[in-house]
N, C-alpha and C positions, 0 to 999 in steps of 0.2 A: 504494500499499500503507499503510494508516493502522494506526496502535496507539495504545494509550492508557498513559501513562506513571501507575506508582502513585504512591502518596503519598511513597514511598523514593526515587524517581526511577527506578525499575527499569521496563524497558519488554521485549517479545518481541520479538526478531530475528523478521520474516517467514523462512516456510519458502524461500520462491523467494530472498532473500539468504543464507540460510544455505546453501543448494544451491549456488548461485554462487561462494561463499567458503569450499566443502567444509568447514562448520564443524560439530563434532562437539561433544557434551558433554565438559567441561572443557577447550575450547580458549579461549586468548586473544584479545581484540579488542581492535583498536584504533580509536581515533576522532580524528578532525581536522576541522577547518574550512579548508577552500580559499580562495583568495583571492576567489572570488566569492561566499563565505559560505555554500557547502554542506558539509553535514556529509558527512564518507568515512570509509567503516568499512573496516577490513583485518584480516584475520586475523593474529594477533600474529606479527612475525617474516618478516612475507611482503613488506612494503613496498620498493619499490625504494631507498629510502634507509635501509635496513636494515644490519645487522652486516656484511654482507658487502660493502658498499659505503661502508666507513668511518667509520660512524657510532660514536658514544661506545658503549663496550661497557658492559652491564649489571654491577654491581660482583660478583653471583655468578658471571658467566661463568667467569671464570678458575678458580673451585672447580669446576663443573660437571664431573663425569666424573672428577673427580681422583682421589677416595677409593680406597684401597689396603686395604680393610678385608677381612681372611682369615677374620674371624668369621662365622659361619652363625648366625640368628637363634638358634634354639633354645642353641646353645652361649653366646652372650651372655647370653641371658636367665638360663640357670643358673649363669653366674658372678655375674650382679647380684643374683641371690637369695640366694647362698650366701654374700657379703659382708656378714655381721652387724655 
C-alpha cells in the first residue's frame, strides 16, 4: 500500500489500515518507530504501553470527566448575554 505525502506532510491512511485499526473520523493516531526502523501506527490510547499499564498520564487526564457544571447551554448563554 503506497500513498503520497502532501507538501504539508499529510498522508491518507489506506482504508485497509483504517479498517484494521477501527479508525473513524476524529480518532487520534499515534506513530512510532520500532527497533527495526519500521513505522508503527496505533489508534491513540490502544498501545500495550498505554495508560492502563503505568504510562505517564496526559496532563488533561485528571480533569477529564470531572466537571460538575449544572448549567444548561441556553441558561448559560442567557446569563452571559445579560451581563452588560
